[in-house]
N, CA, C and O atoms as a DFTB+ gen file, in Angstrom:
468 C
 N C O
     1  1      53.021     102.373     113.578
     2  2      53.126     101.116     112.722
     3  2      53.153     101.823     111.073
     4  3      53.883     101.401     110.177
     5  1      52.359     102.768     110.959
     6  2      52.167     103.575     109.527
     7  2      53.588     104.284     109.384
     8  3      53.963     104.729     108.299
     9  1      54.290     104.355     110.447
    10  2      55.567     105.252     110.003
    11  2      56.604     104.084     109.680
    12  3      57.347     104.181     108.703
    13  1      56.633     103.007     110.502
    14  2      57.543     101.823     110.047
    15  2      57.343     101.236     108.846
    16  3      58.291     100.832     108.173
    17  1      56.051     101.130     108.448
    18  2      55.449     100.417     106.929
    19  2      56.442     101.425     105.929
    20  3      57.244     100.993     105.100
    21  1      56.182     102.834     106.218
    22  2      56.396     103.865     105.150
    23  2      57.817     103.588     105.257
    24  3      58.299     103.287     104.166
    25  1      58.698     103.593     106.287
    26  2      60.068     103.592     106.086
    27  2      60.446     102.174     105.439
    28  3      61.515     102.147     104.829
    29  1      59.661     100.942     105.504
    30  2      59.911      99.900     104.967
    31  2      59.832      99.799     103.409
    32  3      60.505      99.050     102.702
    33  1      58.915     100.664     103.025
    34  2      58.446     100.929     101.528
    35  2      59.484     101.406     101.066
    36  3      59.826     100.858     100.019
    37  1      60.413     102.549     101.560
    38  2      61.192     103.237     101.187
    39  2      62.554     102.170     101.033
    40  3      63.252     102.244     100.022
    41  1      62.828     101.284     102.008
    42  2      63.643     100.218     101.853
    43  2      63.566      99.090     100.940
    44  3      64.593      98.453     100.708
    45  1      62.277      98.720     100.306
    46  2      61.902      98.042      99.546
    47  2      62.216      98.585      98.112
    48  3      62.331      97.835      97.143
    49  1      62.311      99.560      98.066
    50  2      62.761     100.314      96.751
    51  2      64.198     100.117      96.196
    52  3      64.393      99.974      94.989
    53  1      65.267     100.113      97.179
    54  2      66.742     100.199      96.968
    55  2      66.897      98.759      96.287
    56  3      66.434      97.643      96.520
    57  1      68.081      99.508      94.989
    58  2      68.260      98.445      94.151
    59  2      69.575      98.137      94.639
    60  3      70.113      97.654      93.642
    61  1      70.563      98.120      95.728
    62  2      71.498      97.702      95.925
    63  2      72.060      98.218      97.492
    64  3      72.057      99.417      97.772
    65  1      72.442      97.381      98.274
    66  2      73.245      97.716      99.656
    67  2      74.111      97.341     100.086
    68  3      74.136      96.336     100.796
    69  1      75.115      98.052      99.780
    70  2      76.680      98.066     100.413
    71  2      76.730      97.639     101.980
    72  3      75.809      97.671     102.795
    73  1      77.933      97.275     102.141
    74  2      78.375      96.898     103.588
    75  2      78.141      98.267     104.676
    76  3      77.767      98.195     105.847
    77  1      78.469      99.454     103.933
    78  2      78.604     100.645     104.966
    79  2      77.069     100.769     105.159
    80  3      76.601     100.863     106.293
    81  1      76.254     100.770     104.004
    82  2      74.669     100.856     104.055
    83  2      74.062     100.077     104.933
    84  3      73.062     100.479     105.528
    85  1      74.561      98.902     105.129
    86  2      74.079      97.906     105.766
    87  2      74.464      98.295     107.262
    88  3      73.559      98.525     108.064
    89  1      75.526      98.355     107.561
    90  2      75.835      98.816     108.864
    91  2      75.173      99.970     109.235
    92  3      74.992     100.069     110.448
    93  1      74.817     100.744     108.644
    94  2      74.117     101.883     108.704
    95  2      72.313     102.020     109.285
    96  3      71.648     102.499     110.203
    97  1      72.203     101.422     108.320
    98  2      70.727     100.434     108.134
    99  2      70.463      99.965     109.719
   100  3      69.621     100.439     110.482
   101  1      71.371      98.958     109.978
   102  2      71.425      98.142     111.745
   103  2      71.501      99.207     112.676
   104  3      70.751      99.175     113.651
   105  1      72.590     100.496     112.466
   106  2      72.717     101.071     113.380
   107  2      70.980     102.006     113.550
   108  3      70.450     102.109     114.657
   109  1      70.518     102.418     112.640
   110  2      69.395     103.316     112.426
   111  2      68.108     102.166     113.049
   112  3      67.275     102.612     113.838
   113  1      68.065     100.961     112.692
   114  2      67.176     100.577     113.237
   115  2      67.388     100.003     114.688
   116  3      66.427      99.418     115.187
   117  1      68.371     100.096     115.299
   118  2      68.683      99.426     116.638
   119  2      68.189     100.875     117.448
   120  3      67.741     100.824     118.593
   121  1      68.323     102.046     116.761
   122  2      68.001     103.132     117.708
   123  2      66.471     103.503     117.424
   124  3      65.870     104.094     118.321
   125  1      65.704     103.151     116.060
   126  2      64.373     103.073     116.463
   127  2      63.542     102.112     117.424
   128  3      62.499     102.383     118.019
   129  1      64.164     101.090     117.426
   130  2      63.721     100.071     118.210
   131  2      64.161     100.576     120.162
   132  3      63.472     100.252     121.130
   133  1      65.217     101.249     120.199
   134  2      65.416     101.504     121.735
   135  2      64.562     103.068     121.626
   136  3      64.254     103.436     122.760
   137  1      64.266     103.725     120.902
   138  2      63.180     104.839     120.727
   139  2      61.834     104.354     121.227
   140  3      61.213     104.731     122.221
   141  1      61.491     103.360     120.252
   142  2      60.251     102.728     120.713
   143  2      60.011     101.919     122.085
   144  3      58.905     101.748     122.599
   145  1      61.210     101.462     122.577
   146  2      61.118     101.113     123.929
   147  2      61.191     101.922     124.889
   148  3      60.948     101.601     126.052
   149  1      61.520     103.021     124.531
   150  2      61.727     104.217     125.864
   151  2      60.600     105.061     126.060
   152  3      60.642     105.869     126.988
   153  1      59.243     104.974     125.069
   154  2      58.311     105.495     125.003
   155  2      56.991     104.764     125.249
   156  3      55.843     105.181     125.397
   157  1      57.630     103.296     125.244
   158  2      56.378     102.529     126.038
   159  2      55.590     101.852     124.670
   160  3      54.389     101.599     124.777
   161  1      56.253     101.588     123.475
   162  2      55.388     101.212     122.675
   163  2      55.415      99.841     122.553
   164  3      56.145      99.199     123.308
   165  1      54.621      99.193     121.581
   166  2      54.832      97.608     121.558
   167  2      56.258      97.355     120.739
   168  3      56.727      98.144     119.918
   169  1      56.713      96.379     121.044
   170  2      58.126      96.310     120.499
   171  2      58.164      95.878     119.118
   172  3      57.348      94.964     118.994
   173  1      58.631      96.078     118.249
   174  2      58.282      96.294     116.757
   175  2      59.026      95.107     116.195
   176  3      60.211      95.057     115.865
   177  1      57.902      93.950     116.139
   178  2      58.394      92.559     115.714
   179  2      59.091      92.666     114.329
   180  3      60.185      92.142     114.117
   181  1      58.347      93.430     113.326
   182  2      58.977      93.203     112.131
   183  2      60.295      93.928     112.002
   184  3      61.046      93.461     111.146
   185  1      60.686      94.874     112.614
   186  2      61.783      95.324     112.831
   187  2      62.891      94.928     113.387
   188  3      63.947      95.410     112.977
   189  1      62.894      93.914     114.498
   190  2      63.542      92.734     114.798
   191  2      63.781      91.774     113.771
   192  3      64.950      91.421     113.613
   193  1      62.922      91.299     113.064
   194  2      63.049      90.272     112.169
   195  2      63.964      90.744     111.174
   196  3      64.924      90.008     110.943
   197  1      63.848      92.056     110.395
   198  2      64.741      92.332     109.782
   199  2      66.210      92.591     109.866
   200  3      67.064      92.467     108.987
   201  1      66.333      93.006     111.205
   202  2      67.844      93.334     112.152
   203  2      68.657      91.852     111.803
   204  3      69.819      91.710     111.422
   205  1      67.551      90.747     112.090
   206  2      68.173      89.886     112.206
   207  2      68.809      89.307     110.624
   208  3      70.005      89.080     110.447
   209  1      67.983      89.173     109.800
   210  2      68.354      89.403     108.160
   211  2      69.722      90.307     107.861
   212  3      70.776      90.020     107.294
   213  1      69.331      91.293     108.371
   214  2      70.855      92.338     108.402
   215  2      72.161      91.664     108.636
   216  3      73.236      91.579     108.043
   217  1      71.694      91.271     109.614
   218  2      73.156      90.505     110.754
   219  2      73.393      89.113     110.326
   220  3      74.349      88.517     110.823
   221  1      72.621      88.513     109.447
   222  2      72.640      86.980     109.263
   223  2      74.192      86.848     108.314
   224  3      74.579      87.465     107.322
   225  1      74.713      85.946     108.991
   226  2      75.590      85.487     108.028
   227  2      75.607      84.544     106.815
   228  3      74.743      83.680     106.961
   229  1      76.134      84.443     105.937
   230  2      75.697      83.657     104.756
   231  2      75.394      82.095     104.945
   232  3      74.337      81.664     104.482
   233  1      76.403      81.101     105.702
   234  2      76.004      79.916     105.927
   235  2      74.697      79.766     107.118
   236  3      74.327      78.638     107.446
   237  1      74.139      80.844     107.638
   238  2      73.027      80.757     108.449
   239  2      71.498      80.804     107.805
   240  3      70.432      80.580     108.379
   241  1      71.704      81.108     106.652
   242  2      70.679      81.804     105.896
   243  2      69.232      81.085     105.674
   244  3      68.195      81.738     105.550
   245  1      69.282      79.779     105.642
   246  2      68.428      78.969     105.524
   247  2      67.578      78.483     107.116
   248  3      66.421      78.159     107.386
   249  1      68.730      78.629     107.844
   250  2      68.170      78.600     109.403
   251  2      67.147      79.766     109.802
   252  3      66.154      79.609     110.512
   253  1      67.449      80.624     109.383
   254  2      67.325      82.043     109.760
   255  2      65.958      81.919     109.227
   256  3      65.009      82.161     109.973
   257  1      65.722      81.470     107.676
   258  2      64.475      81.535     106.838
   259  2      63.362      80.883     107.909
   260  3      62.295      81.382     108.264
   261  1      63.777      79.993     108.185
   262  2      62.673      78.912     109.090
   263  2      62.582      79.433     110.385
   264  3      61.496      79.169     110.899
   265  1      63.455      80.179     111.200
   266  2      62.701      80.539     112.227
   267  2      62.053      82.027     112.199
   268  3      61.695      82.563     113.247
   269  1      61.913      82.712     110.834
   270  2      61.291      84.089     110.645
   271  2      60.043      83.778     110.339
   272  3      59.122      84.520     110.680
   273  1      59.787      82.369     109.493
   274  2      58.625      82.086     109.029
   275  2      57.169      81.608     110.230
   276  3      57.411      80.672     110.992
   277  1      56.057      82.136     110.301
   278  2      55.272      81.444     111.354
   279  2      55.310      80.067     110.868
   280  3      55.506      79.726     109.702
   281  1      55.081      79.223     111.992
   282  2      54.643      77.960     112.280
   283  2      52.996      77.748     112.634
   284  3      52.368      78.560     113.313
   285  1      52.421      76.546     112.073
   286  2      51.302      76.156     112.664
   287  2      51.253      75.565     114.045
   288  3      51.951      76.209     114.828
   289  1      50.638      74.531     114.584
   290  2      50.538      74.088     115.705
   291  2      51.648      72.709     115.306
   292  3      52.245      72.171     116.239
   293  1      51.819      72.296     114.112
   294  2      52.443      70.947     114.083
   295  2      54.193      71.420     113.709
   296  3      55.130      70.635     113.564
   297  1      54.230      72.740     113.632
   298  2      55.846      73.133     113.171
   299  2      55.765      73.546     111.965
   300  3      56.785      74.156     111.643
   301  1      54.842      73.466     110.996
   302  2      54.942      73.310     109.489
   303  2      54.970      75.097     109.354
   304  3      54.700      75.905     110.242
   305  1      55.313      75.319     108.195
   306  2      55.252      76.723     107.800
   307  2      53.811      77.343     107.382
   308  3      52.893      76.852     106.725
   309  1      53.926      78.336     107.876
   310  2      52.252      78.737     107.489
   311  2      52.242      80.669     106.901
   312  3      51.930      81.763     107.371
   313  1      52.761      80.134     105.707
   314  2      52.956      81.596     105.035
   315  2      51.509      82.517     105.096
   316  3      51.558      83.703     104.769
   317  1      50.569      82.063     105.416
   318  2      49.079      82.860     105.575
   319  2      49.159      83.262     107.041
   320  3      48.046      83.676     107.365
   321  1      49.768      83.299     107.774
   322  2      49.808      83.475     109.390
   323  2      49.820      85.115     109.200
   324  3      50.912      85.617     108.933
   325  1      48.701      85.956     109.320
   326  2      48.887      87.124     109.243
   327  2      48.506      87.632     110.845
   328  3      48.217      88.764     111.234
   329  1      48.614      86.406     111.582
   330  2      47.982      87.345     113.064
   331  2      49.333      86.371     113.866
   332  3      50.038      85.550     113.280
   333  1      49.409      86.697     115.148
   334  2      50.397      86.213     115.912
   335  2      49.483      85.074     116.509
   336  3      48.281      85.105     116.772
   337  1      50.420      84.047     116.648
   338  2      50.389      82.389     117.117
   339  2      51.223      82.135     118.047
   340  3      52.223      82.839     118.185
   341  1      50.969      81.109     118.831
   342  2      51.879      80.537     119.649
   343  2      52.944      79.675     119.240
   344  3      52.772      78.469     119.062
   345  1      54.191      80.339     119.066
   346  2      55.019      79.884     118.250
   347  2      55.787      79.616     119.590
   348  3      55.519      80.282     120.590
   349  1      56.851      78.524     119.604
   350  2      57.791      77.821     120.715
   351  2      58.737      79.102     121.587
   352  3      58.842      79.422     122.771
   353  1      59.371      79.636     120.191
   354  2      60.413      80.526     120.814
   355  2      60.319      82.242     120.886
   356  3      59.136      82.574     120.959
   357  1      60.946      83.033     120.884
   358  2      60.490      84.465     121.094
   359  2      61.278      85.023     119.421
   360  3      61.599      86.201     119.267
   361  1      61.420      84.308     118.667
   362  2      62.066      84.682     117.485
   363  2      61.172      85.377     116.582
   364  3      60.403      84.635     115.971
   365  1      61.084      86.586     116.353
   366  2      60.487      87.398     115.503
   367  2      59.933      86.923     114.476
   368  3      60.646      86.057     113.967
   369  1      58.845      87.120     113.859
   370  2      58.184      86.394     112.879
   371  2      57.676      87.567     111.556
   372  3      56.934      88.549     111.571
   373  1      58.371      86.990     110.628
   374  2      57.328      87.860     109.482
   375  2      55.946      87.264     109.042
   376  3      55.770      86.207     108.436
   377  1      54.834      88.320     109.547
   378  2      53.860      87.691     109.748
   379  2      52.762      87.990     108.531
   380  3      51.732      87.335     108.371
   381  1      53.204      89.152     107.674
   382  2      52.444      89.472     106.451
   383  2      52.980      89.604     105.379
   384  3      54.205      89.723     105.359
   385  1      52.220      89.623     104.147
   386  2      52.569      89.492     102.667
   387  2      53.872      90.619     102.528
   388  3      54.986      90.332     102.090
   389  1      53.495      91.784     102.948
   390  2      54.531      93.138     102.970
   391  2      55.753      92.877     103.386
   392  3      56.762      93.177     102.749
   393  1      55.737      92.117     104.835
   394  2      56.775      92.065     105.674
   395  2      57.756      90.922     104.830
   396  3      58.955      91.110     104.624
   397  1      57.023      89.742     104.402
   398  2      57.817      88.692     103.507
   399  2      58.463      89.333     102.281
   400  3      59.634      89.039     102.037
   401  1      57.795      90.195     101.474
   402  2      58.550      90.832     100.537
   403  2      59.524      91.751     100.561
   404  3      60.393      91.850      99.695
   405  1      59.399      92.583     101.729
   406  2      60.665      93.416     102.100
   407  2      61.936      92.612     102.710
   408  3      63.131      92.808     102.483
   409  1      61.319      91.643     103.555
   410  2      62.643      90.699     104.243
   411  2      63.153      90.184     102.936
   412  3      64.347      90.481     102.909
   413  1      62.789      89.487     101.722
   414  2      63.192      88.808     100.882
   415  2      63.757      89.587      99.880
   416  3      64.374      88.983      99.003
   417  1      63.651      91.254      99.797
   418  2      64.440      91.858      98.885
   419  2      65.701      92.412      99.978
   420  3      66.849      92.655      99.604
   421  1      65.384      92.500     100.896
   422  2      66.750      92.875     101.760
   423  2      67.652      91.449     102.104
   424  3      68.805      91.613     102.505
   425  1      67.363      90.683     102.016
   426  2      68.200      89.180     102.085
   427  2      68.849      89.330     100.662
   428  3      70.015      89.690     100.499
   429  1      67.899      88.991      99.559
   430  2      68.681      89.400      98.174
   431  2      69.930      90.353      98.312
   432  3      71.116      90.064      98.157
   433  1      69.345      91.598      98.654
   434  2      70.632      92.440      98.556
   435  2      71.489      92.350      99.290
   436  3      72.438      93.092      99.036
   437  1      71.609      91.550     100.395
   438  2      72.821      91.313     101.045
   439  2      73.123      89.976     100.591
   440  3      73.991      89.432     101.273
   441  1      72.648      89.265      99.608
   442  2      73.605      88.355      98.976
   443  2      73.228      86.793      99.568
   444  3      73.690      85.772      99.060
   445  1      72.415      86.804     100.595
   446  2      71.535      85.554     101.360
   447  2      70.817      85.180     100.157
   448  3      70.365      86.103      99.480
   449  1      70.622      83.919      99.753
   450  2      69.811      83.583      99.060
   451  2      68.791      82.324      99.239
   452  3      68.812      81.119      98.989
   453  1      67.813      83.343      99.858
   454  2      66.547      82.795     100.684
   455  2      65.387      83.567     100.287
   456  3      65.450      84.776     100.066
   457  1      64.558      83.028     100.215
   458  2      62.774      83.921      99.872
   459  2      61.883      83.430     100.979
   460  3      61.760      82.238     101.263
   461  1      61.248      84.453     101.608
   462  2      60.286      84.384     102.399
   463  2      58.890      84.592     101.656
   464  3      57.887      84.831     102.329
   465  1      58.835      84.511     100.416
   466  2      57.524      84.725     100.014
   467  2      57.418      83.241      98.922
   468  3      56.377      82.998      98.312
């Protein structure tokens, strides 16, 4: 977890993200997920959420935002949910303030007009 957080702290410092850079980041994060699964680590939910942002098409940005934010029992966004809760689907969630900040930064660099904070 500390390594993943350090990696995303570096990603947060990015000022721009090219198409080639986006593709490379997707490839690297997929490799990271594969390595984690190979050595039986917990699935890195945050990494999967970031992959969804990096692969999102412009027209799907608002739908993606709704899917990535945790909800309370009534289906309302719960931006303070830093613990796992029983969401209805298997979509990864952005659970912490740090995760939402990084996700917002990468979404903006990709040209997606959405914020998670």
